[in-house]
C-alpha positions as CSV (number, residue, x, y, z in Angstrom):
1,A,-17.0,28.8,-36.3
2,V,-15.3,27.0,-33.4
3,P,-12.0,28.5,-32.3
4,R,-9.0,26.4,-33.2
5,S,-8.0,26.1,-29.5
6,K,-11.3,24.4,-28.5
7,P,-10.3,20.9,-29.7
8,L,-6.9,21.2,-28.0
9,T,-8.6,22.2,-24.8
10,A,-10.9,19.2,-25.0
11,R,-7.9,17.0,-25.8
12,A,-6.0,18.3,-22.8
13,G,-9.0,17.6,-20.6
14,Y,-9.2,14.1,-22.0
15,L,-5.5,13.5,-21.4
16,Q,-5.7,14.8,-17.8
17,A,-8.8,12.6,-17.1
18,W,-6.8,9.6,-18.5
19,R,-3.8,10.4,-16.2
20,N,-6.1,10.7,-13.2
21,M,-7.8,7.4,-14.1
22,R,-4.5,5.6,-14.4
23,Q,-3.3,7.0,-11.1
24,Y,-6.6,6.0,-9.4
25,A,-6.5,2.5,-11.0
26,S,-2.8,2.1,-9.8
27,G,-3.9,2.6,-6.2
28,W,-6.6,0.0,-6.6
29,T,-4.2,-2.4,-8.2
30,S,-1.8,-2.2,-5.2
31,M,-4.7,-2.7,-2.7
32,L,-6.0,-5.6,-4.8
33,E,-2.6,-7.2,-4.8
34,T,-2.4,-6.8,-1.0
35,A,-5.9,-8.3,-0.5
36,L,-5.0,-11.3,-2.7
37,M,-1.8,-11.8,-0.9
38,L,-3.5,-11.7,2.5
39,A,-6.2,-14.2,1.4
40,D,-3.5,-16.5,0.1
41,E,-1.5,-16.3,3.3
42,H,-4.6,-16.9,5.4
43,C,-5.5,-20.0,3.5
44,K,-1.9,-21.3,3.8
45,S,-1.7,-20.6,7.5
46,S,-4.9,-22.4,8.2
47,G,-3.8,-25.5,6.3
48,K,-7.4,-26.4,5.6
49,L,-8.7,-23.5,3.5
50,Q,-8.4,-23.0,-0.2
51,V,-10.1,-20.4,-2.5
52,V,-11.7,-22.5,-5.2
53,G,-13.8,-19.9,-7.0
54,Y,-14.8,-16.3,-7.6
55,Y,-18.1,-14.7,-8.5
56,Q,-18.9,-11.1,-9.5
57,A,-22.0,-9.0,-9.9
58,N,-21.6,-5.9,-11.9
59,E,-23.4,-2.6,-11.2
60,L,-25.2,-2.6,-14.6
61,C,-27.4,-5.5,-15.4
62,D,-26.3,-5.7,-19.0
63,D,-22.6,-5.6,-18.2
64,L,-21.2,-9.1,-18.9
65,E,-17.5,-8.3,-18.5
66,L,-15.2,-9.1,-15.6
67,G,-13.1,-6.0,-16.2
68,P,-9.5,-5.6,-15.4
69,F,-9.8,-6.2,-11.6
70,G,-12.1,-9.2,-11.9
71,K,-9.7,-10.7,-14.5
72,K,-6.8,-10.2,-12.1
73,I,-8.7,-11.9,-9.2
74,A,-9.7,-14.8,-11.4
75,Q,-6.1,-15.2,-12.8
76,K,-4.7,-15.2,-9.2
77,I,-7.2,-17.8,-8.0
78,R,-6.6,-20.0,-11.0
79,S,-2.8,-19.8,-10.5
80,V,-3.3,-21.5,-7.1
81,C,-6.3,-23.7,-8.1
82,P,-6.4,-24.4,-11.9
83,L,-9.9,-25.8,-11.7
84,A,-11.4,-22.8,-9.8
85,A,-14.9,-21.6,-10.8
86,C,-15.3,-18.1,-12.1
87,L,-18.9,-16.9,-12.3
88,L,-20.5,-13.7,-13.4
89,I,-24.0,-12.9,-12.3
90,D,-26.2,-12.1,-15.3
91,G,-28.1,-9.1,-14.0
92,A,-30.7,-9.4,-16.8
93,R,-31.7,-12.8,-15.3
94,M,-32.3,-11.8,-11.7
95,Q,-35.2,-14.2,-11.6
96,P,-33.3,-17.4,-12.0
97,T,-34.9,-20.8,-12.8
98,A,-33.5,-24.3,-12.8
99,R,-32.8,-24.1,-16.5
100,K,-31.5,-20.5,-16.5
101,P,-29.6,-20.0,-13.2
102,G,-28.3,-16.5,-14.1
103,L,-24.7,-17.4,-13.7
104,L,-22.2,-17.2,-16.6
105,P,-19.1,-19.5,-16.3
106,L,-16.0,-17.7,-17.5
107,D,-12.4,-18.4,-18.0
108,A,-9.8,-16.2,-16.2
109,D,-9.6,-13.9,-19.2
110,G,-13.2,-13.0,-18.9
């Protein structure tokens, strides 16, 4: 028999991991916001530059999701350039051909 406190211990560990992940993601979100702001200001100050697209390659070849940070980047770019391209590299197709380029066009919501 498993002691009754065992599930509570596991749950407490899960909740702590969730709090740590949220705190970690919060730090990344503020850095991402700063990076997007700096890129926007650089483009505005040059008068000639504009971000017109974004591409992402995920660590796992079968991961075909932008994820929360990729979505945030795509949304920011599309807020400035509504026709911006958002591409995700299909890792399973790393040997691209003319008919199968290995890029997946996505909307800003992934």
